[in-house]
C-alpha positions as CSV (number, residue, x, y, z in Angstrom):
1,P,-4.5,21.9,30.5
2,P,-2.5,18.9,29.1
3,Q,-5.6,17.4,27.4
4,T,-6.3,20.6,25.5
5,W,-2.6,20.7,24.4
6,T,-2.6,17.1,23.1
7,N,-6.0,17.6,21.3
8,S,-4.6,20.7,19.5
9,I,-1.7,18.7,17.9
10,N,-2.4,17.6,14.3
11,Q,-6.1,18.5,14.7
12,A,-7.0,18.5,11.0
13,N,-5.8,15.0,10.4
14,K,-7.5,13.8,13.6
15,M,-10.8,15.2,12.4
16,A,-10.3,13.6,9.0
17,L,-9.7,10.2,10.7
18,L,-12.9,10.5,12.8
19,A,-14.9,11.4,9.7
20,W,-13.5,8.5,7.8
21,A,-14.2,6.0,10.7
22,K,-17.8,7.3,10.9
23,E,-18.3,7.0,7.1
24,T,-16.8,3.5,6.8
25,G,-18.1,2.1,10.1
26,I,-14.5,0.9,10.9
27,D,-14.0,0.4,14.6
28,L,-10.6,1.5,16.0
29,V,-9.7,0.5,19.5
30,Q,-6.7,2.1,21.4
31,I,-5.1,0.1,24.2
32,N,-1.7,0.8,25.9
33,G,-0.1,2.8,23.2
34,Q,-1.4,1.1,20.1
35,R,-4.6,1.6,18.1
36,R,-6.0,-1.5,16.4
37,Y,-8.4,-2.4,13.7
38,G,-9.6,-6.0,13.3
39,G,-8.0,-8.9,15.0
40,P,-10.4,-10.3,13.8
41,P,-12.2,-7.9,11.3
42,P,-16.0,-7.9,10.9
43,G,-17.3,-11.1,9.3
44,W,-14.1,-13.2,9.9
45,V,-14.8,-16.9,10.3
46,G,-12.2,-19.4,11.5
47,D,-8.8,-19.4,13.0
48,P,-6.4,-16.4,12.9
49,P,-4.0,-16.3,9.9
50,P,-0.7,-18.4,10.3
51,A,2.8,-17.1,10.9
52,G,4.3,-15.2,8.1
53,T,1.2,-13.1,7.3
54,E,2.3,-9.9,9.2
55,V,4.5,-7.1,7.9
56,F,6.3,-4.3,9.8
57,I,5.8,-0.8,8.5
58,G,8.4,1.8,9.4
59,K,9.4,5.4,8.7
60,L,5.8,6.6,8.7
61,P,5.1,10.3,8.9
62,Q,3.9,10.8,12.5
63,D,0.8,12.8,11.5
64,M,-0.5,10.1,9.2
65,Y,-3.4,7.9,10.4
66,E,-5.5,4.8,9.5
67,N,-7.7,6.7,7.1
68,M,-4.7,6.9,4.8
69,L,-2.9,3.7,5.7
70,I,-5.7,1.0,5.9
71,P,-7.0,1.7,2.4
72,L,-3.5,1.7,1.1
73,F,-2.5,-1.6,2.6
74,Q,-5.9,-3.2,2.0
75,S,-5.4,-2.5,-1.8
76,V,-3.1,-5.5,-2.1
77,G,-4.9,-8.1,0.1
78,K,-7.5,-8.6,2.8
79,L,-6.4,-7.3,6.2
80,Y,-6.9,-9.3,9.3
81,E,-5.5,-6.7,11.6
82,F,-3.8,-3.3,11.5
83,R,-2.0,-1.8,14.5
84,L,-0.6,1.7,14.6
85,M,1.7,2.6,17.5
86,M,0.7,5.9,19.2
87,T,2.2,8.6,21.4
88,F,0.5,10.3,24.3
89,S,0.0,13.4,22.1
90,G,-2.0,11.5,19.5
91,L,0.7,11.4,16.9
92,N,1.8,8.0,15.7
93,R,5.3,6.6,16.7
94,G,6.4,6.1,13.2
95,F,5.6,2.5,12.8
96,A,2.8,0.0,12.4
97,Y,2.0,-3.7,11.8
98,A,-0.4,-5.1,9.1
99,K,-1.5,-8.7,9.3
100,Y,-3.1,-10.2,6.2
101,S,-5.5,-13.1,5.8
102,N,-2.8,-15.1,4.0
103,R,1.0,-15.0,3.3
104,R,0.4,-13.9,-0.3
105,G,-1.0,-10.6,1.0
106,A,2.0,-10.0,3.1
107,K,4.4,-10.7,0.2
108,E,2.4,-8.4,-2.1
109,A,2.5,-5.6,0.5
110,I,6.3,-5.9,0.8
111,A,6.7,-5.9,-3.0
112,A,4.4,-2.9,-3.5
113,F,5.1,-0.7,-0.6
114,N,8.7,-1.1,0.6
115,N,10.4,2.2,-0.3
116,F,7.0,3.6,-1.4
117,E,6.5,7.3,-1.0
118,V,3.3,7.9,1.0
119,R,4.1,11.6,0.5
120,E,6.6,13.4,-1.6
121,G,10.0,12.7,0.0
122,C,8.5,10.3,2.6
123,A,9.4,6.7,1.6
124,I,8.3,4.0,4.1
125,V,9.9,0.7,5.0
126,V,7.8,-2.5,4.7
127,C,9.4,-5.9,5.6
128,K,8.4,-9.2,7.2
129,S,7.5,-9.0,10.9
130,T,9.4,-11.4,13.1
131,E,6.2,-12.2,15.1
132,K,8.1,-13.2,18.2
133,C,6.0,-14.8,21.0
134,E,8.6,-15.6,23.7
135,L,10.1,-13.4,26.4
136,S,12.9,-14.0,28.9
137,M,12.7,-12.7,32.4
138,D,16.0,-12.7,34.2
139,G,16.9,-11.9,37.8
140,L,14.1,-13.8,39.5
141,A,14.7,-14.7,43.2
142,T,15.5,-18.4,43.8
143,S,12.5,-18.5,46.2
144,V,10.0,-17.8,43.4
145,S,8.1,-20.9,42.2
146,R,6.6,-21.5,38.8
147,R,3.1,-21.4,40.2
148,E,3.7,-18.1,41.9
149,L,5.1,-16.6,38.7
150,E,2.2,-17.9,36.6
151,A,-0.3,-16.4,39.0
152,V,1.3,-12.9,38.7
153,L,1.6,-13.1,34.9
154,Q,-2.1,-14.2,34.6
155,R,-3.0,-11.2,36.7
156,V,-1.1,-8.5,34.9
157,T,-0.8,-9.9,31.3
158,E,-3.0,-11.7,28.8
159,G,-2.3,-14.8,26.7
160,V,0.4,-16.5,28.6
161,L,0.7,-20.1,27.5
162,S,3.6,-21.5,29.5
163,V,6.3,-20.6,32.0
164,T,9.6,-22.5,32.2
165,L,12.2,-21.8,34.9
166,Y,16.0,-22.2,34.5
167,T,19.0,-21.3,36.5
168,S,20.1,-17.8,35.4
169,P,23.1,-18.0,33.1
170,C,24.3,-14.5,34.0
171,Q,23.3,-13.8,37.6
172,K,24.3,-15.7,40.7
173,R,21.6,-17.1,42.9
174,A,18.9,-16.1,40.5
175,Q,16.4,-17.7,38.0
176,L,15.6,-17.0,34.4
177,A,12.0,-17.7,33.1
178,V,11.0,-18.2,29.5
179,L,7.5,-16.9,29.0
180,K,5.5,-18.1,25.9
181,Y,2.5,-16.1,24.7
182,S,-0.4,-16.8,22.4
183,S,0.7,-14.2,19.8
184,H,3.3,-11.6,19.0
185,Q,0.9,-8.9,20.0
186,A,0.2,-10.5,23.4
187,A,3.9,-10.9,24.0
188,A,4.6,-7.3,23.0
189,M,1.9,-6.0,25.4
190,A,3.2,-8.3,28.2
191,K,6.8,-7.0,27.6
192,K,5.6,-3.4,27.8
193,T,3.6,-4.1,31.0
194,L,6.4,-6.0,32.7
195,M,9.0,-3.4,31.8
196,E,7.0,-0.3,32.7
197,G,5.0,-1.7,35.6
198,N,8.0,-2.2,37.9
199,V,6.7,-5.7,38.7
200,R,8.7,-7.4,41.6
201,L,8.7,-10.9,42.9
202,G,10.6,-11.8,46.1
203,G,11.8,-8.3,46.4
204,V,14.0,-8.5,43.3
205,E,13.5,-6.4,40.1
206,M,13.6,-8.4,36.9
207,R,14.9,-7.7,33.4
208,V,12.5,-8.6,30.6
209,D,13.4,-8.9,27.0
210,W,12.6,-10.8,23.8
211,L,14.0,-14.4,24.0
212,N,17.2,-14.4,22.0
213,P,17.5,-17.5,19.7
214,D,21.0,-18.1,20.8
215,L,20.0,-18.1,24.5
216,K,17.0,-20.3,23.7
217,Q,19.2,-22.9,22.1
218,K,21.6,-22.9,25.1
219,L,18.7,-23.2,27.6
220,Q,17.2,-26.1,25.7
221,S,20.6,-27.9,25.9
222,C,20.4,-27.5,29.7
223,E,18.0,-29.4,32.0
224,E,15.0,-27.4,33.1
225,K,15.3,-26.5,36.8
226,P,13.1,-29.0,38.6
227,S,12.1,-26.8,41.6
228,S,13.2,-23.7,43.4
229,S,14.6,-25.8,46.3
230,Q,17.2,-27.3,43.9
231,V,18.5,-24.2,42.3
232,Q,22.1,-24.5,43.7
233,G,22.4,-28.0,42.4
234,A,21.0,-27.3,38.9
235,K,23.2,-27.3,35.9
236,C,24.6,-24.0,34.6
237,L,25.0,-23.3,31.0
238,G,28.2,-24.8,29.7
239,V,30.5,-23.7,27.0
240,P,29.1,-24.7,23.6
241,K,31.1,-26.7,21.1
242,Q,31.4,-24.4,18.2
243,A,32.8,-25.4,14.8
244,P,34.9,-22.9,12.9
245,L,32.9,-20.4,10.8
246,S,33.1,-20.8,7.1
247,P,34.3,-17.8,5.0
248,V,30.7,-17.3,3.8
249,L,29.4,-17.0,7.4
250,R,32.3,-14.7,8.3
251,N,30.7,-12.2,5.9
252,A,27.7,-11.9,8.2
253,L,28.5,-8.3,9.2
254,D,28.6,-7.3,5.5
255,R,25.4,-9.3,4.7
256,L,23.5,-7.6,7.6
257,N,24.6,-4.2,6.6
258,T,23.6,-4.9,3.0
259,L,20.2,-6.3,4.1
260,C,19.5,-3.2,6.3
261,R,20.6,-0.9,3.5
262,R,18.4,-2.7,0.9
263,Q,15.3,-2.6,3.2
264,Y,16.1,1.0,4.3
265,L,16.4,0.1,8.0
266,G,19.5,2.1,8.7
267,T,23.0,1.1,9.8
268,P,23.1,-1.6,12.6
269,Q,24.8,-0.5,15.8
270,F,26.6,-3.1,17.9
271,L,27.3,-3.1,21.6
272,T,29.4,-5.9,23.0
273,K,30.6,-6.6,26.6
274,C,32.8,-9.5,27.7
275,V,31.2,-11.0,30.9
276,Q,33.1,-14.2,31.3
277,A,36.5,-15.7,30.3
278,N,37.2,-19.4,30.6
279,P,40.8,-20.9,31.0
280,N,40.3,-22.8,27.8
281,G,40.1,-19.7,25.7
282,W,36.3,-19.2,25.4
283,L,34.9,-15.8,26.0
284,R,31.2,-15.1,26.9
285,F,29.8,-11.8,25.5
286,W,26.6,-9.9,26.1
287,C,25.6,-8.3,22.8
288,R,23.0,-5.8,21.6
289,V,22.2,-4.8,18.0
290,V,20.1,-1.7,17.4
291,I,18.7,-1.3,13.9
292,P,17.0,2.1,13.5
293,G,14.1,0.7,11.4
294,C,13.3,-2.2,13.8
295,P,11.1,-1.4,16.8
296,V,12.9,-3.7,19.2
297,P,16.7,-4.1,19.6
298,F,18.2,-7.6,19.4
299,S,20.1,-8.7,22.5
300,G,21.5,-11.8,24.2
301,F,24.6,-13.8,25.1
302,T,27.1,-15.7,22.9
303,W,30.3,-17.7,23.4
304,V,33.3,-17.1,21.1
305,R,37.0,-17.7,20.8
306,Q,39.4,-14.9,20.0
307,G,40.0,-15.0,16.3
308,G,43.7,-14.7,16.3
309,P,46.0,-11.7,15.4
310,G,44.2,-8.6,14.3
311,R,40.7,-9.7,15.4
312,S,39.5,-9.3,18.9
313,G,36.8,-11.3,20.8
314,H,34.5,-8.3,20.3
315,E,34.8,-8.7,16.5
316,E,34.0,-12.4,16.8
317,A,31.0,-11.6,19.0
318,K,29.8,-9.1,16.4
319,I,30.0,-11.8,13.7
320,A,28.1,-14.3,15.9
321,V,25.3,-11.9,16.8
322,A,25.1,-10.7,13.2
323,L,24.4,-14.3,12.2
324,Q,21.6,-14.6,14.7
325,V,20.0,-11.3,13.6
326,L,20.1,-12.4,10.0
327,R,18.3,-15.7,10.9
328,M,15.7,-13.7,12.9
329,L,15.1,-11.5,9.8
330,G,14.5,-14.6,7.7
331,E,17.8,-14.7,5.8
332,S,18.9,-18.1,4.7
333,L,22.6,-18.7,5.5
């Protein structure tokens, strides 16, 4: 039977984990593909830690569990929460998140464990977590109201704080919703639920992704759609006024490649597609950047001008999206 097959995988390490949890009294809770310790841990008093206290841990051996990882990461600071992403078979998915009680703990973890060999020949990646809390939901039918959407989200997800509706910038006769959640974890779980649950509203299937900073900025410069009955009269996103990039910023691709190499995240892969061309020379691109060491790809829209002889609009789009990814990874420009 399938359950017997999954139980037989990595059995020795699973038994060691159970023995460790029993001996230490640590409680591990598995929900929807991730196993969690803490959040808050026993004896915690007060509010959760502020932003900047969580680290991303990548390139983990898939047969390694919390009995090895929690003591290791707790050796540099007090853990508020530890989340290990799991597969159906009981192996881990190769990455985890550790949230510390303060920012110093997170900095110490990055300094101590980035490129640290947890086994001979198995060096892990540890870097700052982006802790994103906002999602975009595109393709909503124009008949869907904010109240209706909020009711659905409260029923199928947890921690939703606000819902804002806009005219979709990339689909005709459709709406885009910005969903704000109480934490990165709540947003990640909501994204997983909405993407895998085939949730429909008004007979239309939606596309759910992390809210791209470039898209967020454009939406904020556009008036929020006042009601579903006024969709056709609402403002669409206009062409941004963009100043020429300085030579330093034009090195964004090199800087992103260097950062990913330094943090052992792998080589970024770019996918660009021109979706709109204006008579005044502006081109609108959909872009996606996949970084092997990051659990979620970066995607969104950007406006560019063709850079002149020898450089296509696609190259300009790559530079623009590389700048956004660098900002999201905490690089100062």
